[in-house]
Backbone as numpy.savetxt, mean C-alpha at the origin, in Angstrom:
# Nx Ny Nz CAx CAy CAz Cx Cy Cz
23.82 -28.65 -1.58 23.38 -27.52 -2.41 23.39 -26.23 -1.60
23.90 -25.17 -2.18 23.97 -23.90 -1.48 22.58 -23.30 -1.33
22.23 -22.88 -0.13 20.91 -22.34 0.15 20.80 -20.91 -0.37
19.68 -20.63 -1.02 19.44 -19.28 -1.56 18.95 -18.38 -0.45
19.62 -17.26 -0.25 19.21 -16.29 0.78 18.19 -15.34 0.16
16.99 -15.28 0.73 15.93 -14.51 0.08 16.16 -13.00 0.07
16.71 -12.44 1.17 16.80 -10.98 1.24 17.73 -10.40 0.17
18.97 -10.89 0.00 19.81 -10.33 -1.06 19.21 -10.51 -2.45
18.56 -11.66 -2.67 17.95 -11.91 -3.97 16.84 -10.92 -4.26
15.92 -10.76 -3.31 14.80 -9.84 -3.51 15.26 -8.39 -3.59
16.28 -8.04 -2.78 16.81 -6.68 -2.83 17.41 -6.39 -4.20
18.20 -7.33 -4.70 18.82 -7.15 -6.01 17.80 -7.04 -7.13
16.77 -7.93 -7.10 15.74 -7.88 -8.13 14.94 -6.58 -8.06
14.64 -6.12 -6.84 13.88 -4.88 -6.67 14.63 -3.69 -7.22
15.90 -3.57 -6.85 16.73 -2.46 -7.34 16.87 -2.53 -8.86
17.02 -3.74 -9.39 17.16 -3.90 -10.83 15.90 -3.47 -11.57
14.73 -3.88 -11.07 13.47 -3.54 -11.74 13.20 -2.05 -11.65
13.38 -1.47 -10.46 13.14 -0.02 -10.30 14.11 0.77 -11.16
15.38 0.37 -11.16 16.37 1.07 -11.97 16.08 0.96 -13.46
15.67 -0.23 -13.91 15.38 -0.42 -15.33 14.19 0.42 -15.78
13.11 0.39 -15.00 11.93 1.18 -15.36 12.24 2.67 -15.29
13.03 3.10 -14.32 13.41 4.51 -14.21 14.20 4.95 -15.45
15.08 4.10 -15.93 15.84 4.43 -17.14 14.91 4.52 -18.35
13.93 3.60 -18.44 12.98 3.64 -19.56 12.15 4.92 -19.52
11.80 5.38 -18.32 11.06 6.63 -18.21 11.93 7.81 -18.62
13.19 7.81 -18.18 14.07 8.95 -18.46 14.40 9.06 -19.94
14.59 7.93 -20.62 14.96 7.99 -22.05 13.73 8.16 -22.94
12.53 8.09 -22.36 11.32 8.36 -23.13 10.62 7.14 -23.69
11.12 5.93 -23.40 10.41 4.72 -23.85 9.04 4.64 -23.16
9.02 4.96 -21.87 7.76 5.12 -21.14 7.54 6.61 -20.92
6.41 7.14 -21.40 6.19 8.58 -21.30 5.77 8.99 -19.89
5.63 10.30 -19.70 5.31 10.83 -18.38 3.95 10.35 -17.88
3.02 10.13 -18.81 1.69 9.66 -18.41 1.76 8.26 -17.81
2.52 7.38 -18.45 2.69 6.02 -17.92 3.43 6.06 -16.59
4.42 6.92 -16.48 5.15 7.05 -15.21 4.22 7.51 -14.09
3.30 8.43 -14.42 2.33 8.90 -13.42 1.40 7.77 -12.98
0.96 6.95 -13.92 0.08 5.83 -13.60 0.81 4.83 -12.70
2.07 4.52 -13.04 2.84 3.57 -12.24 3.07 4.10 -10.83
3.34 5.40 -10.72 3.53 5.99 -9.39 2.24 5.98 -8.59
1.13 6.32 -9.24 -0.16 6.32 -8.55 -0.56 4.90 -8.13
-0.25 3.93 -8.99 -0.53 2.53 -8.63 0.28 2.11 -7.41
1.53 2.59 -7.32 2.34 2.28 -6.14 1.72 2.82 -4.87
1.14 4.03 -4.93 0.46 4.59 -3.75 -0.77 3.76 -3.40
-1.55 3.36 -4.41 -2.71 2.52 -4.15 -2.32 1.21 -3.49
-1.20 0.64 -3.93 -0.72 -0.61 -3.33 -0.32 -0.39 -1.87
0.35 0.73 -1.59 0.77 1.02 -0.21 -0.45 1.09 0.73
-1.46 1.85 0.33 -2.65 1.99 1.18 -3.41 0.66 1.25
-3.47 -0.07 0.14 -4.16 -1.37 0.15 -3.42 -2.37 1.03
-2.10 -2.32 1.05 -1.34 -3.19 1.96 -1.66 -2.87 3.42
-1.81 -1.59 3.71 -2.16 -1.20 5.08 -3.55 -1.71 5.44
-4.48 -1.64 4.50 -5.83 -2.15 4.75 -5.83 -3.67 4.88
-5.03 -4.34 4.07 -4.95 -5.80 4.14 -4.38 -6.25 5.48
-3.50 -5.45 6.06 -2.94 -5.80 7.36 -4.01 -5.88 8.43
-4.95 -4.95 8.43 -5.98 -4.93 9.47 -7.18 -5.79 9.08
-7.56 -5.81 7.80 -8.74 -6.55 7.38 -8.43 -7.98 6.96
-7.35 -8.16 6.21 -7.02 -9.49 5.72 -6.31 -10.37 6.72
-5.38 -9.79 7.49 -4.56 -10.59 8.41 -5.06 -10.54 9.85
-5.68 -9.44 10.26 -6.19 -9.34 11.62 -7.68 -9.67 11.70
-8.37 -9.59 10.56 -9.77 -9.95 10.53 -10.71 -8.87 11.02
-10.28 -7.60 10.99 -11.11 -6.48 11.44 -11.46 -5.62 10.22
-12.74 -5.53 9.91 -13.17 -4.78 8.73 -13.10 -3.28 8.99
-12.35 -2.56 8.14 -12.22 -1.11 8.24 -12.65 -0.48 6.92
-13.41 0.60 7.00 -13.96 1.24 5.80 -13.62 2.72 5.71
-12.56 3.14 6.39 -12.25 4.57 6.39 -10.80 4.88 6.08
-10.15 4.05 5.27 -8.73 4.29 5.02 -8.47 5.52 4.16
-9.48 5.97 3.43 -9.31 7.24 2.71 -9.17 8.39 3.70
-9.83 8.29 4.86 -9.68 9.30 5.90 -8.27 9.32 6.47
-7.71 8.15 6.72 -6.33 8.07 7.20 -5.37 8.62 6.15
-5.64 8.29 4.90 -4.79 8.79 3.81 -4.85 10.31 3.74
-6.05 10.88 3.95 -6.20 12.34 3.92 -5.42 13.01 5.04
-5.47 12.43 6.24 -4.73 13.00 7.37 -3.24 13.00 7.07
-2.73 11.89 6.56 -1.31 11.82 6.22 -0.93 12.80 5.14
-1.81 12.97 4.13 -1.51 13.88 3.02 -1.44 15.33 3.49
-2.46 15.76 4.23 -2.49 17.16 4.67 -1.44 17.44 5.74
-1.19 16.46 6.62 -0.16 16.67 7.65 1.23 16.77 7.01
1.50 15.93 6.04 2.80 15.98 5.35 2.96 17.28 4.58
1.91 17.68 3.85 1.98 18.93 3.08 2.15 20.14 3.99
1.43 20.17 5.12 1.54 21.30 6.04 2.92 21.35 6.69
3.50 20.19 6.99 4.84 20.16 7.59 5.88 20.78 6.68
5.73 20.53 5.39 6.71 21.05 4.43 6.43 22.51 4.09
5.16 22.84 3.88 4.81 24.19 3.43 4.82 25.22 4.57
4.39 24.83 5.76 4.31 25.76 6.88 5.59 25.80 7.71
6.19 24.64 7.93 7.36 24.56 8.82 8.67 24.32 8.06
8.57 24.23 6.72 9.76 24.12 5.85 10.64 22.93 6.22
10.02 21.81 6.56 10.75 20.58 6.85 11.08 19.86 5.54
12.10 19.00 5.54 12.36 18.18 4.35 11.15 17.32 4.01
11.01 17.01 2.74 9.83 16.27 2.28 9.72 14.91 2.96
10.84 14.19 3.08 10.77 12.85 3.66 10.44 12.91 5.14
10.90 13.97 5.82 10.51 14.15 7.22 9.01 14.45 7.31
8.50 15.22 6.36 7.07 15.51 6.34 6.23 14.26 6.14
6.69 13.35 5.29 5.96 12.10 5.05 5.92 11.25 6.32
7.05 11.18 7.04 7.08 10.41 8.29 6.17 11.05 9.33
6.19 12.39 9.40 5.30 13.09 10.34 3.84 12.81 9.99
3.53 12.82 8.71 2.16 12.50 8.30 1.75 11.11 8.73
2.67 10.14 8.61 2.37 8.79 9.07 2.18 8.72 10.57
3.01 9.43 11.32 2.91 9.42 12.79 1.63 10.08 13.27
1.25 11.20 12.64 -0.01 11.86 13.01 -1.19 10.94 12.74
-1.14 10.24 11.60 -2.22 9.31 11.26 -2.27 8.15 12.25
-1.11 7.64 12.66 -1.08 6.56 13.64 -1.68 7.02 14.97
-1.46 8.29 15.32 -2.05 8.83 16.55 -3.57 8.83 16.46
-4.10 9.23 15.31 -5.55 9.16 15.10 -6.04 7.72 15.15
-5.25 6.79 14.59 -5.62 5.39 14.66 -5.69 4.89 16.09
-4.77 5.38 16.92 -4.78 5.01 18.34 -6.04 5.53 19.03
-6.41 6.77 18.73 -7.60 7.37 19.34 -8.87 6.63 18.92
-8.95 6.24 17.65 -10.14 5.54 17.17 -10.16 4.09 17.65
-9.00 3.45 17.59 -8.94 2.03 17.91 -9.12 1.72 19.38
-8.73 2.63 20.25 -8.78 2.34 21.69 -10.19 2.02 22.18
-11.22 2.79 21.81 -12.56 2.42 22.29 -13.25 1.34 21.46
-12.91 1.22 20.16 -13.68 0.33 19.29 -13.11 -1.07 19.17
-11.79 -1.23 19.30 -11.20 -2.55 19.11 -11.46 -3.48 20.29
-11.98 -2.94 21.38 -12.36 -3.80 22.49 -13.69 -4.52 22.21
-14.42 -4.02 21.22 -15.71 -4.61 20.87 -15.53 -5.62 19.75
-16.53 -6.46 19.59 -16.51 -7.45 18.52 -17.58 -7.12 17.49
-17.43 -7.74 16.32 -18.42 -7.52 15.28 -18.00 -6.42 14.33
-18.99 -5.71 13.82 -18.76 -4.72 12.76 -18.65 -3.30 13.30
-18.37 -3.15 14.59 -18.29 -1.81 15.17 -17.16 -0.99 14.54
-16.02 -1.66 14.30 -14.89 -0.94 13.72 -15.23 -0.43 12.33
-15.94 -1.23 11.53 -16.33 -0.80 10.19 -17.22 0.43 10.26
-18.17 0.43 11.18 -19.09 1.56 11.30 -18.35 2.82 11.75
-17.47 2.67 12.74 -16.74 3.81 13.28 -15.79 4.39 12.24
-15.04 3.53 11.55 -14.08 4.03 10.55 -14.81 4.66 9.36
-15.99 4.13 9.01 -16.78 4.74 7.95 -17.19 6.16 8.34
-17.69 6.30 9.56 -18.07 7.64 10.03 -16.85 8.54 10.17
-15.73 7.98 10.61 -14.50 8.76 10.78 -14.04 9.35 9.44
-14.08 8.53 8.38 -13.65 9.02 7.08 -14.49 10.18 6.59
-15.80 10.10 6.79 -16.67 11.20 6.37 -16.47 12.44 7.24
-16.25 12.24 8.54 -16.00 13.37 9.44 -14.74 14.12 9.03
-13.68 13.36 8.73 -12.41 13.97 8.31 -12.61 14.78 7.03
-13.36 14.25 6.08 -13.59 14.96 4.83 -14.33 16.28 5.07
-15.36 16.25 5.92 -16.11 17.47 6.21 -15.24 18.49 6.94
-14.41 18.04 7.87 -13.51 18.96 8.58 -12.54 19.62 7.62
-11.99 18.83 6.70 -11.04 19.38 5.74 -11.69 20.44 4.85
-12.96 20.23 4.52 -13.67 21.21 3.69 -13.85 22.54 4.42
-14.03 22.49 5.74 -14.34 23.69 6.51 -13.11 24.37 7.11
-11.94 23.75 7.08 -10.73 24.38 7.57 -10.05 25.14 6.43
-10.62 26.28 6.09 -10.14 27.02 4.91 -8.68 27.46 5.04
-8.31 28.00 6.20 -6.97 28.56 6.35 -5.89 27.50 6.32
-6.20 26.31 6.82 -5.19 25.27 6.89 -5.18 24.36 5.68
-6.36 24.03 5.17 -6.46 23.04 4.10 -6.87 23.62 2.75
-7.20 24.89 2.73 -7.68 25.48 1.48 -9.16 25.28 1.24
-9.83 24.57 2.14 -11.27 24.37 2.04 -11.66 23.57 0.81
-12.84 23.89 0.27 -13.34 23.16 -0.89 -12.49 23.41 -2.14
-11.76 24.51 -2.17 -10.90 24.82 -3.32 -9.65 23.95 -3.34
-9.29 23.38 -2.20 -8.14 22.51 -2.14 -6.85 23.22 -1.77
-5.85 22.44 -1.46 -4.53 22.96 -1.09 -3.62 22.90 -2.31
-3.11 24.06 -2.71 -2.34 24.17 -3.94 -0.87 24.43 -3.65
-0.07 24.37 -4.72 1.36 24.72 -4.68 2.15 23.83 -3.73
1.78 22.57 -3.61 2.57 21.61 -2.83 3.83 21.28 -3.64
5.00 21.28 -3.03 6.23 21.08 -3.80 6.36 19.66 -4.36
7.26 19.52 -5.34 7.60 18.21 -5.88 8.52 17.48 -4.90
8.79 16.20 -5.23 9.79 15.47 -4.45 11.16 16.12 -4.59
11.45 16.66 -5.79 12.67 17.43 -5.97 12.44 18.82 -5.41
13.33 19.30 -4.58 13.13 20.56 -3.88 13.08 21.73 -4.86
12.30 22.77 -4.54 12.25 23.96 -5.41 13.61 24.62 -5.57
14.45 24.55 -4.52 15.78 25.14 -4.61 16.62 24.44 -5.69
16.49 23.10 -5.74 17.25 22.36 -6.76 16.75 22.71 -8.16
15.45 22.92 -8.32 14.91 23.29 -9.63 15.33 24.70 -10.01
15.41 25.60 -9.03 15.87 26.97 -9.32 17.33 26.98 -9.74
18.15 26.16 -9.06 19.58 26.12 -9.43 19.78 25.47 -10.79
18.97 24.45 -11.07 19.11 23.73 -12.35 17.72 23.52 -12.93
17.27 24.38 -13.82 15.91 24.24 -14.38 15.68 22.91 -15.09
16.75 22.27 -15.58 16.59 20.97 -16.24 16.18 19.87 -15.27
16.28 20.14 -13.96 15.90 19.12 -12.98 14.42 18.80 -13.03
13.62 19.73 -13.60 12.18 19.47 -13.72 11.91 18.27 -14.61
12.83 17.98 -15.54 12.66 16.83 -16.43 12.83 15.50 -15.69
13.46 15.55 -14.50 13.67 14.33 -13.72 12.50 14.03 -12.80
11.51 14.91 -12.74 10.41 14.74 -11.79 9.65 13.43 -12.01
9.21 13.07 -13.25 8.48 11.80 -13.41 9.31 10.59 -12.98
10.59 10.58 -13.35 11.45 9.46 -12.98 11.63 9.39 -11.47
11.84 10.55 -10.86 12.06 10.60 -9.41 10.79 10.19 -8.67
9.63 10.65 -9.16 8.37 10.27 -8.54 8.20 8.75 -8.51
8.40 8.14 -9.67 8.24 6.68 -9.75 9.22 5.96 -8.83
10.49 6.37 -8.86 11.51 5.67 -8.07 11.23 5.79 -6.58
10.91 7.00 -6.11 10.68 7.21 -4.67 9.46 6.42 -4.20
8.37 6.49 -4.95 7.14 5.82 -4.53 7.30 4.31 -4.59
7.94 3.80 -5.64 8.10 2.35 -5.75 9.03 1.81 -4.67
10.12 2.51 -4.39 11.02 2.07 -3.33 10.32 2.12 -1.97
9.50 3.14 -1.74 8.73 3.20 -0.50 7.75 2.03 -0.41
7.12 1.69 -1.53 6.21 0.55 -1.56 6.94 -0.74 -1.20
8.15 -0.91 -1.72 8.93 -2.11 -1.41 9.34 -2.14 0.06
9.65 -0.97 0.63 9.97 -0.92 2.07 8.76 -1.28 2.91
7.58 -0.78 2.52 6.35 -1.13 3.23 6.07 -2.61 3.12
6.27 -3.16 1.93 6.08 -4.60 1.73 7.01 -5.41 2.63
8.27 -5.00 2.70 9.23 -5.69 3.56 8.84 -5.58 5.03
8.36 -4.39 5.43 7.94 -4.18 6.81 6.78 -5.09 7.18
5.75 -5.13 6.35 4.58 -5.95 6.64 4.94 -7.44 6.58
5.75 -7.82 5.60 6.16 -9.22 5.47 6.93 -9.69 6.70
7.88 -8.89 7.16 8.67 -9.27 8.33 7.81 -9.30 9.59
6.85 -8.37 9.69 5.94 -8.38 10.84 5.12 -9.66 10.87
4.59 -10.05 9.72 3.72 -11.22 9.68 4.48 -12.52 9.92
5.79 -12.52 9.68 6.59 -13.73 9.90 7.33 -13.69 11.24
6.93 -12.76 12.09 7.49 -12.68 13.43 6.48 -13.25 14.43
6.85 -13.27 15.69 5.93 -13.74 16.72 4.70 -12.83 16.81
4.89 -11.52 16.57 3.75 -10.61 16.55 2.79 -10.97 15.41
3.36 -11.28 14.25 2.52 -11.62 13.11 1.72 -12.89 13.34
2.35 -13.89 13.94 1.62 -15.13 14.22 0.49 -14.88 15.21
0.73 -14.00 16.19 -0.34 -13.65 17.14 -1.46 -12.90 16.43
-1.12 -11.99 15.51 -2.13 -11.23 14.77 -2.99 -12.17 13.93
-2.35 -13.12 13.25 -3.11 -14.06 12.41 -3.97 -14.97 13.28
-3.49 -15.33 14.45 -4.29 -16.17 15.34 -5.56 -15.43 15.80
-5.47 -14.11 15.94 -6.66 -13.32 16.28 -7.69 -13.41 15.17
-7.22 -13.38 13.93 -8.15 -13.51 12.80 -8.82 -14.87 12.77
-8.04 -15.91 13.05 -8.58 -17.26 12.94 -9.60 -17.56 14.04
-9.29 -17.21 15.29 -10.20 -17.51 16.39 -9.80 -16.68 17.61
-10.59 -15.65 17.90 -10.26 -14.77 19.03 -10.35 -15.51 20.35
-11.36 -16.35 20.50 -11.56 -17.05 21.77 -10.41 -18.00 22.05
-10.02 -18.77 21.03 -8.92 -19.70 21.21 -7.61 -18.96 21.46
-7.40 -17.85 20.75 -6.18 -17.07 20.95 -6.11 -16.51 22.36
-7.24 -15.98 22.83 -7.26 -15.44 24.19 -7.03 -16.51 25.24
-7.57 -17.71 25.01 -7.38 -18.78 25.98 -5.93 -19.27 26.02
-5.18 -19.04 24.92 -3.77 -19.42 24.87 -2.84 -18.32 25.37
-3.42 -17.20 25.86 -2.61 -16.14 26.43 -2.27 -15.01 25.49
-2.86 -15.00 24.29 -2.59 -13.92 23.34 -3.41 -12.69 23.75
-2.75 -11.54 23.84 -3.44 -10.30 24.18 -4.21 -9.78 22.98
-5.49 -10.11 22.89 -6.29 -9.79 21.71 -6.27 -8.29 21.42
-6.62 -7.49 22.43 -6.69 -6.04 22.23 -5.34 -5.46 21.87
-4.28 -5.96 22.50 -2.94 -5.44 22.25 -2.54 -5.63 20.79
-2.76 -6.82 20.27 -2.31 -7.09 18.90 -3.23 -6.45 17.87
-4.49 -6.28 18.21 -5.36 -5.51 17.33 -4.89 -4.07 17.23
-4.50 -3.49 18.37 -4.02 -2.11 18.38 -2.72 -1.97 17.60
-1.82 -2.93 17.75 -0.55 -2.88 17.01 -0.82 -2.88 15.51
-1.68 -3.81 15.07 -1.98 -3.90 13.64 -2.71 -2.65 13.14
-3.64 -2.13 13.94 -4.44 -0.99 13.49 -3.60 0.28 13.42
-2.77 0.52 14.41 -1.93 1.72 14.40 -0.89 1.66 13.29
-0.31 0.47 13.06 0.65 0.33 11.96 -0.06 0.51 10.62
-1.28 -0.02 10.51 -2.06 0.16 9.29 -2.33 1.64 9.03
-2.71 2.38 10.09 -2.95 3.82 9.94 -1.67 4.55 9.55
-0.54 4.17 10.14 0.74 4.82 9.81 1.07 4.63 8.33
0.93 3.41 7.83 1.26 3.13 6.42 0.31 3.90 5.50
-0.99 3.96 5.87 -1.94 4.73 5.05 -1.56 6.21 5.04
-1.09 6.73 6.19 -0.65 8.12 6.25 0.57 8.38 5.38
1.50 7.43 5.35 2.66 7.55 4.46 2.21 7.57 3.01
1.25 6.70 2.67 0.70 6.72 1.31 0.06 8.06 0.97
-0.64 8.65 1.95 -1.23 9.97 1.73 -0.18 11.04 1.51
0.92 10.99 2.27 1.99 11.96 2.07 2.60 11.84 0.69
2.82 10.62 0.21 3.34 10.42 -1.14 2.35 10.96 -2.18
1.07 10.77 -1.93 0.04 11.28 -2.85 0.11 12.80 -2.96
0.31 13.48 -1.84 0.36 14.94 -1.84 1.51 15.44 -2.71
2.70 14.84 -2.58 3.86 15.33 -3.31 3.93 14.81 -4.74
3.10 13.80 -5.04 3.02 13.33 -6.42 2.16 14.27 -7.26
0.98 14.64 -6.75 0.03 15.45 -7.53 0.13 16.94 -7.23
0.83 17.33 -6.15 1.05 18.74 -5.82 -0.24 19.51 -5.58
-1.31 18.79 -5.30 -2.61 19.43 -5.05 -3.48 18.45 -4.26
-4.17 18.96 -3.26 -5.05 18.13 -2.44 -6.44 18.76 -2.40
-7.45 17.92 -2.52 -8.83 18.35 -2.40 -9.58 17.34 -1.54
-10.39 17.79 -0.60 -11.10 16.84 0.28 -11.94 15.82 -0.47
-12.43 16.18 -1.66 -13.25 15.23 -2.42 -12.45 14.04 -2.94
-11.12 14.16 -2.93 -10.28 13.03 -3.34 -10.28 11.91 -2.32
-10.78 12.17 -1.13 -10.71 11.19 -0.05 -12.10 10.85 0.49
-13.03 10.64 -0.43 -14.39 10.33 -0.03 -14.56 8.82 0.21
-15.78 8.42 0.48 -16.06 7.02 0.80 -15.73 6.09 -0.36
-15.95 6.56 -1.60 -15.65 5.71 -2.76 -14.17 5.37 -2.84
-13.30 6.29 -2.40 -11.87 5.99 -2.39 -11.57 4.85 -1.40
-12.22 4.85 -0.25 -12.06 3.75 0.71 -12.54 2.43 0.12
-13.64 2.50 -0.63 -14.17 1.28 -1.27 -13.20 0.76 -2.31
-12.54 1.66 -3.05 -11.56 1.22 -4.05 -10.43 0.43 -3.41
-9.95 0.89 -2.25 -8.89 0.15 -1.55 -9.39 -1.22 -1.09
-10.63 -1.27 -0.62 -11.20 -2.54 -0.19 -11.35 -3.50 -1.37
-11.74 -2.97 -2.53 -11.87 -3.81 -3.72 -10.51 -4.38 -4.12
-9.45 -3.56 -4.03 -8.11 -4.06 -4.35 -7.74 -5.22 -3.44
-8.02 -5.07 -2.15 -7.68 -6.13 -1.19 -8.48 -7.40 -1.47
-9.78 -7.25 -1.69 -10.63 -8.41 -1.95 -10.27 -9.06 -3.28
-10.02 -8.24 -4.29 -9.69 -8.76 -5.62 -8.36 -9.51 -5.59
-7.38 -8.99 -4.87 -6.08 -9.65 -4.82 -6.06 -10.84 -3.88
-6.89 -10.80 -2.84 -6.93 -11.88 -1.86 -6.68 -11.34 -0.46
-7.68 -11.47 0.41 -7.52 -10.99 1.78 -6.59 -11.95 2.52
-5.39 -11.47 2.78 -4.38 -12.32 3.41 -3.24 -12.64 2.47
-3.14 -11.93 1.34 -2.05 -12.16 0.38 -1.42 -10.82 0.02
-0.13 -10.68 0.30 0.58 -9.44 -0.03 0.82 -9.32 -1.53
1.29 -10.39 -2.14 1.55 -10.35 -3.59 0.26 -10.19 -4.38
-0.84 -10.76 -3.87 -2.13 -10.56 -4.53 -2.56 -9.11 -4.49
-2.30 -8.43 -3.36 -2.64 -7.01 -3.25 -1.83 -6.18 -4.23
-0.55 -6.50 -4.39 0.29 -5.77 -5.34 -0.22 -5.96 -6.76
-0.50 -7.21 -7.14 -0.99 -7.49 -8.50 -2.31 -6.79 -8.76
-3.24 -6.86 -7.80 -4.55 -6.23 -7.98 -4.43 -4.71 -8.00
-3.53 -4.14 -7.20 -3.35 -2.70 -7.17 -2.91 -2.15 -8.52
-1.92 -2.77 -9.11 -1.44 -2.30 -10.41 -2.47 -2.58 -11.51
-3.10 -3.75 -11.45 -4.07 -4.12 -12.49 -5.27 -3.20 -12.48
-5.87 -2.96 -11.32 -7.07 -2.14 -11.25 -6.78 -0.67 -11.50
-5.60 -0.19 -11.09 -5.24 1.20 -11.38 -5.09 1.42 -12.88
-4.43 0.49 -13.55 -4.28 0.60 -15.00 -5.64 0.48 -15.69
-6.48 -0.44 -15.20 -7.80 -0.62 -15.81 -8.64 0.63 -15.67
-8.54 1.29 -14.53 -9.30 2.52 -14.31 -8.89 3.60 -15.30
-7.60 3.69 -15.61 -7.13 4.68 -16.58 -7.48 4.27 -18.01
-7.38 2.97 -18.30 -7.66 2.50 -19.65 -9.13 2.69 -20.02
-10.01 2.64 -19.04 -11.44 2.79 -19.29 -11.94 4.22 -19.06
-11.03 5.17 -19.01 -11.43 6.55 -18.74 -12.33 7.10 -19.84
-12.24 6.56 -21.04 -13.08 7.06 -22.13 -14.56 6.76 -21.88
-14.85 5.83 -20.96 -16.24 5.53 -20.62 -16.83 6.54 -19.64
-16.00 7.47 -19.17 -16.39 8.50 -18.20 -16.95 7.83 -16.93
-18.10 8.24 -16.47 -18.62 7.72 -15.20 -19.05 6.26 -15.30
-19.27 5.76 -16.51 -19.69 4.37 -16.65 -18.59 3.39 -16.27
-17.34 3.87 -16.23 -16.25 2.97 -15.85 -16.36 2.55 -14.40
-17.10 3.33 -13.60 -17.28 2.95 -12.20 -18.11 1.68 -12.07
-18.83 1.32 -13.14 -19.61 0.08 -13.13 -18.69 -1.13 -13.24
-17.50 -0.94 -13.81 -16.60 -2.06 -14.04 -16.17 -2.69 -12.72
-15.87 -1.87 -11.71 -15.43 -2.39 -10.42 -16.45 -3.34 -9.80
-17.72 -2.92 -9.67 -18.70 -3.87 -9.11 -18.85 -5.14 -9.93
-18.81 -5.01 -11.26 -18.94 -6.20 -12.11 -17.77 -7.15 -11.88
-16.56 -6.59 -11.84 -15.39 -7.43 -11.57 -15.49 -8.11 -10.22
-15.98 -7.37 -9.23 -16.09 -7.94 -7.89 -17.13 -9.06 -7.86
-18.25 -8.87 -8.57 -19.29 -9.92 -8.62 -18.75 -11.17 -9.31
-18.06 -10.96 -10.43 -17.50 -12.11 -11.15 -16.46 -12.83 -10.28
-15.63 -12.04 -9.58 -14.62 -12.66 -8.71 -15.26 -13.45 -7.58
-16.31 -12.90 -6.99 -16.97 -13.59 -5.88 -17.65 -14.88 -6.33
-18.09 -14.92 -7.61 -18.75 -16.12 -8.13 -17.74 -17.21 -8.46
-16.69 -16.84 -9.20 -15.78 -17.85 -9.72 -14.53 -18.06 -8.85
-14.15 -17.06 -8.09 -12.97 -17.20 -7.23 -13.16 -16.35 -5.97
-13.91 -16.85 -5.01 -14.25 -16.03 -3.83 -13.04 -15.57 -3.03
-11.95 -16.32 -3.08 -10.77 -15.95 -2.29 -9.90 -14.89 -2.93
-10.26 -14.42 -4.14 -9.42 -13.44 -4.82 -8.41 -14.10 -5.73
-7.55 -13.29 -6.33 -6.57 -13.82 -7.28 -5.64 -14.83 -6.62
-5.09 -14.47 -5.47 -4.11 -15.32 -4.79 -4.68 -16.04 -3.57
-5.87 -15.65 -3.13 -6.39 -16.23 -1.89 -5.54 -15.80 -0.71
-5.04 -16.77 0.03 -4.10 -16.47 1.12 -2.69 -16.89 0.77
-2.46 -17.27 -0.49 -1.15 -17.73 -0.92 -0.27 -16.54 -1.30
1.02 -16.80 -1.39 1.99 -15.79 -1.80 2.82 -16.31 -2.96
3.17 -15.42 -3.88 4.08 -15.75 -4.97 5.50 -15.54 -4.46
6.26 -16.62 -4.36 7.61 -16.56 -3.79 8.64 -16.75 -4.89
9.43 -15.72 -5.14 10.51 -15.82 -6.13 11.61 -16.74 -5.64
11.93 -16.64 -4.34 12.99 -17.50 -3.80 12.59 -18.96 -3.87
11.30 -19.25 -3.68 10.85 -20.63 -3.78 10.99 -21.14 -5.22
10.73 -20.24 -6.19 10.88 -20.61 -7.59 12.33 -20.93 -7.91
13.25 -20.06 -7.44 14.68 -20.31 -7.67 15.11 -21.60 -6.95
14.59 -21.81 -5.73 14.97 -22.99 -4.96 14.47 -24.25 -5.65
13.26 -24.21 -6.22 12.72 -25.37 -6.92 13.55 -25.70 -8.14
13.94 -24.67 -8.89 14.77 -24.92 -10.06 16.14 -25.47 -9.67
16.68 -24.95 -8.55 17.97 -25.45 -8.09 17.88 -26.92 -7.69
16.77 -27.27 -7.02 16.56 -28.67 -6.62 16.43 -29.57 -7.85
15.73 -29.09 -8.87 15.58 -29.89 -10.09 16.93 -30.10 -10.76
17.77 -29.05 -10.80 19.09 -29.21 -11.40 19.94 -30.18 -10.59
19.88 -30.04 -9.26 20.65 -30.93 -8.41 20.19 -32.37 -8.59
18.89 -32.58 -8.69 18.36 -33.92 -8.87 18.79 -34.49 -10.22
18.78 -33.63 -11.26 19.22 -34.09 -12.59 20.69 -34.47 -12.58
21.53 -33.67 -11.87 22.96 -34.00 -11.79 23.17 -35.32 -11.04
22.46 -35.51 -9.94 22.60 -36.76 -9.18 22.14 -37.95 -10.00
21.06 -37.78 -10.75 20.57 -38.88 -11.61 21.58 -39.23 -12.68
22.16 -38.18 -13.30 23.17 -38.43 -14.33 24.41 -39.11 -13.73
24.82 -38.71 -12.53 25.98 -39.32 -11.87 25.69 -40.79 -11.55
24.47 -41.09 -11.09 24.12 -42.48 -10.78 24.14 -43.34 -12.03
23.68 -42.78 -13.16 23.70 -43.54 -14.41 25.11 -43.83 -14.85
26.01 -42.83 -14.67 27.40 -43.05 -15.06 28.04 -44.13 -14.21
27.69 -44.16 -12.92 28.27 -45.17 -12.04 27.78 -46.58 -12.41
26.49 -46.66 -12.77 25.96 -47.99 -13.13 26.51 -48.50 -14.45
26.88 -47.55 -15.34 27.44 -47.99 -16.61 28.92 -48.28 -16.48
């Protein structure tokens, strides 16, 4: 039986799904509001994947990913607006600046054990928010940073005013493709020797250290990569909404990412994706409840902890290639059985 190669299969399915949904958005089957929700859900998934990398796979609780997201958002926006860099270069710069902050925070705290990282990242997120409020000239202060460009360049819109109609489709496609790249990056890392070392740190630090695993080294790798991905998510957020306000990156935003990770399963990438899209849509669907919709998250979390403590997927993954391989094996078995019956008759 011919072996199914996972990468071409997943690449083809990803391009097909993104292309199909983009066409539905462009022709109006899915309106701009739905496209905005799908794009925002993709950003939530990106940041939640980064949090799952450090909390779910490395076993280090972090509570300040909204702060990392804010650094990436403002750094990316400033790179484009102040230095006139391309948008995608600005997003990468935002991720790199955030990774640098992750290095500064992680270096003194990751050597310690326990909940020190959670306390430090919680304080870090609040410090970043307060700094952003007081840096009026750079961040716009409490009024926020306005006039951030779209993913489509202003020059292209000036040359062709109809290009503004492509903004919702382009937003969804860029963010979803970036989410798939982040997913591939984290998946390949976890299935490498680095990933096995990172997971061993989560399971038992003492045993990992006795086997020669550099505990601090792999914690730093996971934490800096997690900060970089969160910064990329922040950059995408800036160019999706074209406006940044420090209140968008408060402690509750960090809690929302943690809820997505816990709800989907700490240690499951596909669970994080499913929970990210589900909870983002639920938040919009319950908007008519106004502030009371914030009660839904804690209730869902309580129900999940009672009936399914491991989350939707636990530590398992939904594998499309495994599904195709199982069906192929069943067909091959059916053909062999039919051939054996013909021979006996």
